[in-house]
C-alpha positions as CSV (number, residue, x, y, z in Angstrom):
1,M,-20.1,9.7,8.6
2,S,-23.3,9.8,6.5
3,M,-26.3,7.6,6.0
4,G,-27.1,6.0,2.7
5,A,-30.4,4.9,1.1
6,E,-29.0,1.6,0.0
7,P,-27.7,-1.0,2.4
8,A,-24.0,-1.6,2.8
9,V,-22.9,-4.9,1.5
10,A,-19.1,-4.7,1.7
11,L,-16.7,-3.6,4.4
12,G,-13.1,-2.7,4.0
13,I,-10.7,-2.4,7.0
14,D,-7.4,-0.6,6.6
15,I,-4.6,-1.1,9.2
16,G,-2.5,1.8,8.2
17,T,0.6,3.5,9.5
18,S,-1.3,6.1,11.5
19,G,-4.4,4.2,12.6
20,V,-7.3,2.0,11.7
21,R,-10.0,2.9,9.2
22,A,-13.1,1.1,8.1
23,S,-15.5,1.8,5.2
24,A,-18.9,0.4,4.4
25,V,-20.0,0.6,0.7
26,T,-23.0,-0.4,-1.3
27,A,-23.1,-2.9,-4.1
28,E,-22.4,-0.1,-6.6
29,G,-19.4,1.0,-4.6
30,E,-21.0,4.1,-3.0
31,V,-19.3,4.9,0.3
32,I,-22.0,5.0,3.0
33,C,-19.8,5.7,6.0
34,L,-16.2,5.7,7.2
35,A,-14.9,5.3,10.7
36,S,-11.4,5.9,11.9
37,R,-9.3,5.4,15.0
38,P,-5.8,6.9,15.0
39,F,-3.1,5.3,17.0
40,A,-2.1,7.2,20.1
41,D,1.6,7.0,19.4
42,D,4.3,5.0,17.7
43,V,4.1,2.4,20.4
44,S,0.5,1.8,19.6
45,A,1.1,1.7,15.9
46,R,3.2,-1.5,16.4
47,S,0.9,-3.1,19.0
48,P,-1.4,-5.9,17.8
49,A,-3.7,-5.1,20.8
50,A,-4.0,-1.6,19.5
51,W,-4.7,-2.8,15.9
52,W,-7.5,-5.0,17.2
53,A,-8.9,-2.3,19.5
54,G,-9.0,0.1,16.5
55,V,-11.0,-2.5,14.5
56,E,-13.4,-3.0,17.3
57,D,-14.0,0.7,17.8
58,C,-14.5,1.3,14.0
59,L,-17.0,-1.6,13.7
60,K,-18.9,-0.3,16.7
61,E,-19.0,3.2,15.2
62,L,-20.1,1.9,11.8
63,A,-22.9,0.0,13.6
64,T,-24.4,3.3,14.7
65,A,-24.8,4.4,11.0
66,V,-25.6,1.2,9.1
67,S,-26.9,-2.2,9.8
68,L,-23.9,-4.5,9.9
69,S,-26.2,-7.4,9.4
70,S,-26.5,-6.4,5.7
71,I,-22.7,-6.7,5.2
72,E,-22.0,-9.7,2.9
73,G,-18.2,-9.6,2.9
74,I,-15.2,-8.1,4.7
75,A,-11.5,-7.7,3.6
76,V,-8.5,-6.3,5.4
77,D,-5.5,-4.5,4.2
78,G,-2.3,-4.0,6.2
79,T,1.1,-2.4,5.9
80,S,3.2,-4.4,3.4
81,G,5.8,-6.5,5.1
82,T,4.6,-6.2,8.7
83,V,4.8,-9.7,10.3
84,L,4.1,-11.2,13.7
85,A,4.5,-14.6,15.3
86,V,1.6,-16.3,17.1
87,D,1.1,-19.3,19.3
88,S,-1.4,-22.2,18.8
89,D,-4.2,-19.9,20.1
90,G,-3.4,-17.2,17.7
91,A,-1.9,-14.9,20.3
92,P,1.2,-12.8,19.5
93,I,4.2,-14.2,21.4
94,C,6.4,-11.2,20.9
95,E,6.4,-7.7,19.3
96,P,5.8,-7.7,15.6
97,L,8.5,-6.5,13.1
98,M,7.1,-3.6,11.2
99,Y,7.2,-2.9,7.4
100,N,10.1,-0.4,7.8
101,E,12.3,-2.3,10.2
102,T,15.4,-4.2,9.3
103,C,15.9,-7.7,10.4
104,P,17.7,-7.9,13.7
105,D,19.9,-10.7,12.4
106,A,22.1,-9.6,9.5
107,A,23.1,-13.2,8.9
108,I,19.5,-14.0,7.8
109,V,19.6,-11.3,5.2
110,E,22.9,-12.7,3.9
111,R,21.5,-16.1,3.7
112,I,18.5,-14.9,1.7
113,A,20.9,-13.1,-0.7
114,A,22.7,-16.4,-1.3
115,H,19.5,-18.5,-2.0
116,A,16.7,-16.2,-3.3
117,P,16.3,-15.5,-7.0
118,L,17.9,-12.2,-8.0
119,D,14.6,-10.6,-8.9
120,S,12.8,-11.6,-5.7
121,P,11.2,-8.8,-3.7
122,A,12.1,-10.9,-0.6
123,R,15.7,-9.8,-0.9
124,G,17.3,-6.8,0.7
125,A,18.0,-5.2,4.1
126,T,14.4,-4.6,4.8
127,S,13.2,-8.0,3.6
128,A,9.9,-9.2,5.0
129,L,11.1,-12.7,4.6
130,A,14.1,-12.0,6.8
131,R,11.8,-10.6,9.5
132,A,9.6,-13.7,9.2
133,I,12.6,-16.0,9.6
134,H,13.8,-14.2,12.7
135,L,10.3,-14.4,14.3
136,S,10.0,-18.1,13.3
137,R,12.9,-18.8,15.7
138,Q,11.1,-17.5,18.8
139,P,9.9,-20.2,21.3
140,G,6.3,-21.3,21.0
141,V,5.7,-20.1,17.4
142,R,2.8,-21.9,15.6
143,N,2.4,-19.4,12.7
144,V,4.1,-16.4,11.2
145,L,1.5,-14.1,9.8
146,H,1.2,-10.7,8.1
147,Q,-0.7,-7.9,9.8
148,A,-3.9,-8.3,7.7
149,D,-3.8,-12.1,8.2
150,W,-3.9,-11.8,12.0
151,I,-6.9,-9.4,11.8
152,L,-8.8,-11.9,9.6
153,A,-8.1,-14.6,12.2
154,K,-9.4,-12.3,15.0
155,L,-12.6,-11.8,12.9
156,G,-13.1,-15.6,12.9
157,L,-11.2,-17.1,10.0
158,P,-10.9,-20.7,11.2
159,V,-7.7,-21.6,9.3
160,V,-5.0,-19.0,9.0
161,A,-4.7,-17.6,5.4
162,S,-3.0,-14.8,3.6
163,D,-3.3,-13.1,0.2
164,E,-0.9,-12.9,-2.7
165,N,-0.2,-9.2,-2.2
166,N,0.9,-9.4,1.4
167,A,2.8,-12.7,0.8
168,L,4.8,-11.4,-2.1
169,K,7.6,-9.8,-0.1
170,T,7.7,-12.9,2.1
171,G,8.8,-14.9,-0.9
172,F,5.5,-16.4,-2.2
173,D,5.9,-17.6,-5.9
174,L,3.0,-16.1,-7.9
175,A,3.8,-18.1,-11.0
176,A,3.8,-21.5,-9.2
177,G,1.2,-20.5,-6.7
178,L,3.1,-21.8,-3.7
179,W,5.8,-21.1,-1.1
180,P,9.0,-22.1,-2.9
181,D,11.5,-24.6,-1.7
182,W,14.3,-22.1,-1.6
183,L,12.6,-20.5,1.5
184,E,13.7,-23.6,3.5
185,A,17.3,-23.0,2.3
186,C,17.0,-19.5,3.7
187,G,16.0,-20.8,7.1
188,M,12.2,-20.4,6.8
189,D,10.0,-23.3,8.0
190,I,7.3,-23.2,5.3
191,A,4.9,-25.1,7.6
192,L,4.7,-21.9,9.8
193,L,3.5,-19.8,6.9
194,P,-0.2,-19.4,6.1
195,D,-2.0,-20.7,3.0
196,V,-2.2,-18.0,0.3
197,M,-5.2,-17.0,-1.8
198,P,-5.8,-14.5,-4.6
199,A,-6.7,-11.0,-3.3
200,G,-10.5,-10.7,-3.0
201,M,-11.3,-14.4,-2.9
202,P,-13.9,-15.4,-0.3
203,L,-12.4,-17.6,2.4
204,A,-15.0,-18.5,5.1
205,P,-18.0,-17.0,7.0
206,V,-17.2,-14.9,10.1
207,G,-19.5,-17.1,12.1
208,R,-19.8,-16.5,15.8
209,A,-16.8,-14.1,15.9
210,G,-18.8,-11.5,14.0
211,A,-22.0,-11.8,16.0
212,A,-20.7,-9.4,18.7
213,F,-20.5,-6.7,16.1
214,G,-23.9,-7.3,14.6
215,L,-22.6,-9.1,11.5
216,S,-24.6,-12.0,10.1
217,A,-23.4,-15.5,10.4
218,G,-23.2,-15.7,6.6
219,C,-20.9,-12.7,6.2
220,R,-17.8,-13.9,4.4
221,L,-14.2,-13.0,5.1
222,H,-12.2,-12.3,1.9
223,A,-8.5,-12.5,1.2
224,G,-7.2,-8.9,1.6
225,T,-4.3,-6.9,0.2
226,T,-1.6,-4.4,1.2
227,D,-2.3,-0.8,2.0
228,G,-0.5,0.3,-1.2
229,C,-2.7,-1.9,-3.5
230,A,-5.8,-0.8,-1.6
231,S,-4.9,2.8,-2.1
232,F,-4.6,2.2,-5.8
233,L,-8.0,0.5,-6.0
234,A,-9.6,3.3,-3.9
235,T,-8.9,5.8,-6.6
236,G,-11.1,4.0,-9.2
237,A,-8.0,3.1,-11.3
238,G,-7.8,-0.5,-12.7
239,A,-7.8,-0.4,-16.5
240,I,-4.6,-1.3,-18.2
241,G,-2.5,1.9,-18.5
242,D,-4.1,3.6,-15.5
243,G,-1.5,5.2,-13.3
244,V,-1.7,6.5,-9.7
245,T,0.9,9.0,-8.4
246,A,1.2,9.4,-4.6
247,L,2.6,12.8,-3.9
248,G,3.6,12.4,-0.3
249,S,7.0,12.7,1.4
250,T,8.3,10.6,-1.4
251,L,7.1,10.1,-5.0
252,V,5.5,6.7,-5.6
253,L,4.1,5.6,-9.0
254,K,1.9,2.6,-9.7
255,L,0.8,1.4,-13.1
256,A,-1.9,-1.2,-14.0
257,C,-0.3,-3.7,-16.4
258,A,-1.5,-6.7,-18.4
259,A,1.6,-8.7,-17.4
260,P,4.0,-8.4,-14.5
261,V,6.9,-6.0,-14.6
262,N,9.8,-6.9,-12.4
263,A,13.1,-5.1,-12.3
264,A,15.0,-5.6,-9.0
265,A,17.6,-3.0,-10.0
266,Y,14.9,-0.3,-9.7
267,G,13.0,-1.8,-6.8
268,I,10.2,-2.7,-9.1
269,Y,8.0,-5.7,-8.6
270,S,4.4,-6.5,-9.5
271,H,1.3,-7.5,-7.4
272,R,-1.5,-9.5,-9.0
273,V,-4.8,-7.8,-8.3
274,L,-7.9,-9.4,-9.8
275,D,-7.4,-9.2,-13.6
276,F,-4.4,-6.9,-13.8
277,W,-0.8,-6.6,-12.4
278,L,0.2,-3.6,-10.4
279,A,3.8,-2.4,-11.0
280,G,5.3,0.4,-9.0
281,G,8.4,2.4,-8.3
282,A,9.4,4.9,-5.7
283,S,11.7,7.9,-6.0
284,N,13.6,9.5,-3.2
285,S,12.3,12.9,-4.4
286,G,8.9,14.3,-3.2
287,G,7.2,16.4,-0.6
288,A,10.0,16.0,2.0
289,V,12.2,18.1,-0.3
290,I,9.5,20.8,-0.5
291,R,9.0,20.8,3.3
292,H,12.7,21.1,3.8
293,F,12.8,24.5,2.1
294,F,9.3,25.9,2.8
295,D,7.1,25.9,5.9
296,E,3.4,25.8,5.9
297,A,3.0,29.6,5.8
298,A,5.3,29.9,2.8
299,L,3.5,27.2,0.9
300,K,0.2,28.9,1.6
301,T,1.5,32.2,0.3
302,L,3.4,30.9,-2.8
303,T,1.0,28.2,-4.1
304,P,-1.6,30.6,-5.5
305,L,1.2,32.6,-7.3
306,L,2.5,29.7,-9.3
307,R,2.7,30.4,-13.1
308,P,2.0,27.1,-14.9
309,A,2.3,28.8,-18.3
310,E,5.7,30.2,-17.5
311,P,8.3,27.4,-16.9
312,T,11.4,28.4,-15.0
313,G,13.8,26.6,-17.3
314,L,15.8,25.3,-14.3
315,D,16.7,21.7,-14.6
316,Y,16.3,20.5,-11.0
317,Y,16.5,17.0,-9.6
318,P,15.1,17.6,-6.1
319,L,16.8,15.4,-3.5
320,L,17.7,16.0,0.1
321,R,20.9,13.9,-0.2
322,P,22.6,12.0,-3.0
323,G,21.2,8.7,-4.1
324,E,18.2,7.6,-6.2
325,R,16.4,4.3,-6.7
326,F,13.8,5.1,-9.4
327,P,13.5,6.0,-12.2
328,V,17.3,5.9,-12.1
329,N,19.2,3.5,-9.8
330,D,22.3,5.2,-8.6
331,P,23.3,5.4,-4.9
332,A,25.4,8.4,-5.7
333,W,22.9,10.2,-8.0
334,P,23.4,13.9,-7.2
335,A,20.8,16.4,-6.1
336,R,20.4,19.3,-8.5
337,L,19.0,22.4,-6.8
338,E,21.3,25.0,-8.3
339,P,21.4,27.7,-9.4
340,R,19.1,29.0,-6.7
341,P,17.3,32.1,-7.8
342,A,16.8,35.0,-5.3
343,D,13.0,34.8,-5.9
344,E,11.4,32.2,-3.6
345,L,8.5,31.7,-6.0
346,T,10.8,30.8,-8.9
347,F,12.7,28.4,-6.6
348,F,9.5,26.8,-5.4
349,Q,8.1,26.4,-8.9
350,A,11.4,24.9,-10.1
351,I,11.3,22.2,-7.4
352,L,7.8,21.3,-8.5
353,E,8.9,21.2,-12.1
354,G,11.8,18.9,-11.1
355,I,9.5,16.5,-9.2
356,M,7.0,16.3,-12.1
357,A,9.9,15.6,-14.5
358,I,10.8,12.6,-12.3
359,E,7.2,11.5,-12.4
360,K,7.1,11.7,-16.2
361,S,10.4,9.8,-16.4
362,G,9.2,7.2,-13.9
363,Y,6.1,6.3,-16.0
364,E,8.3,6.1,-19.1
365,R,10.7,3.8,-17.3
366,L,7.8,1.5,-16.3
367,T,6.7,1.4,-20.0
368,E,10.3,0.8,-21.1
369,L,10.6,-2.2,-18.8
370,G,7.5,-3.9,-20.3
371,G,4.5,-2.0,-18.9
372,P,1.8,-0.4,-21.1
373,S,1.7,3.1,-22.4
374,L,0.3,5.5,-19.8
375,K,-3.3,6.5,-20.5
376,S,-4.4,8.4,-17.4
377,V,-3.1,9.4,-13.9
378,R,-5.0,9.8,-10.6
379,T,-3.3,11.5,-7.7
380,V,-3.3,10.9,-4.0
381,G,-1.3,12.5,-1.2
382,G,-0.8,16.1,-0.1
383,G,0.3,17.3,-3.5
384,A,-3.0,16.3,-5.0
385,A,-4.6,19.5,-3.5
386,N,-2.4,21.9,-5.6
387,P,-4.4,22.7,-8.7
388,A,-1.7,24.8,-10.4
389,W,0.8,21.9,-10.0
390,S,-1.8,19.5,-11.3
391,K,-2.1,21.7,-14.4
392,M,1.6,21.7,-14.9
393,R,1.8,17.9,-14.4
394,E,-0.9,17.2,-16.9
395,V,0.9,19.2,-19.6
396,A,4.2,17.6,-18.8
397,I,3.0,14.0,-18.6
398,G,0.7,14.3,-21.6
399,V,-2.2,12.3,-20.4
400,P,-5.4,13.3,-18.5
401,L,-5.2,13.8,-14.8
402,L,-8.5,12.2,-13.5
403,P,-10.1,12.8,-10.1
404,A,-9.5,10.0,-7.6
405,R,-12.8,8.4,-6.4
406,S,-11.3,8.2,-2.9
407,A,-8.0,8.5,-1.1
408,E,-9.0,6.0,1.6
409,A,-7.4,2.6,1.5
410,A,-10.4,1.1,3.3
411,V,-12.6,2.0,0.3
412,G,-10.2,0.2,-2.0
413,T,-10.3,-2.9,0.2
414,A,-14.1,-2.8,0.2
415,S,-14.1,-2.6,-3.6
416,L,-11.9,-5.7,-3.6
417,V,-14.8,-7.5,-1.7
418,L,-17.3,-6.3,-4.4
419,A,-15.0,-7.6,-7.2
420,G,-14.5,-10.9,-5.3
421,R,-18.3,-11.4,-5.0
422,E,-18.5,-11.2,-8.8
423,R,-15.4,-13.2,-9.6
424,W,-16.0,-16.0,-7.0
425,P,-19.8,-16.0,-6.4
């Protein structure tokens, strides 16, 4: 944490998979300080009480470095598709259903398949809408909220509200700007869902709820976003044609587009973020394949020995098991990791080459489906720290690899507040 000469005016709060983070930034987007509280374990990660305790701890820590009375706006991002049911007092009435959990009732998923549009991101075994419907049937439910919505309510939002990004997988119709009637046919009581606003829009002052943290009564709560959209914004990307590659356990691509790109067959759908649409796809390849074959010591030894100027010529498609979703959609798509050379360095480099070929093909697929031509790529995730691989990727993809401004989703959420101040003064 560091002190800044200028006052902080925007605060972004990230409720992520591993913990809570909060970032205070200046009007120019300079990060003044960052606070974090990791979840103690998997049980805490799914506990609303732990989410809120993390927010409280982060705000108290930030208050030791900046004057929170200067904060003009706050936004929250949460894990996409995490939902919870609350009573009339806003208290959770049962455990939430997390972003990566299947609906406990398969009949709900089948009902959605029968009534939802074929290109809706609310479809599928891990449907956020299905989880919301299941929770809506619990006794005493007054509202079904997304993770970020609930934190906004805890911060003092007087009327429950959500944002377009978190609401998308729950079935919100971006074109019509409403919860569509077909949700009722699926079994969802629309009256239990929150109002939905554009990401970044100011909603209401924090009022008394923020006073305990040192926030002013005039500090405004803004509609937030998902953790994925926030991570994109954090990098500084946002112009049409800007791409962000997440090199984590899997390979995730996101591309800023002038119009939505939706292709359910590839798991592609588009979020509306301020003045652009954010389309994305996820491959089953990625860092998990690398970790399967090489431990940390081997990676540390082999990485400096990579030869970017000497391609191996091996045509790998690195997967741990058959099946791919993007840039090809084939549940039986075979892994290609043969022939395996005796030399471990060559094998390692060939896997990296295979992943970067998937990356190139993924951006080409997004363009083919209606997205713009790729103009630049920023990188987040563990693979971003490999300079030799970055050089190989830049040559293969054919566009500049630009440095990411930040890899912190909380910074992206704070930048959404700044943009919201300008767009809705």
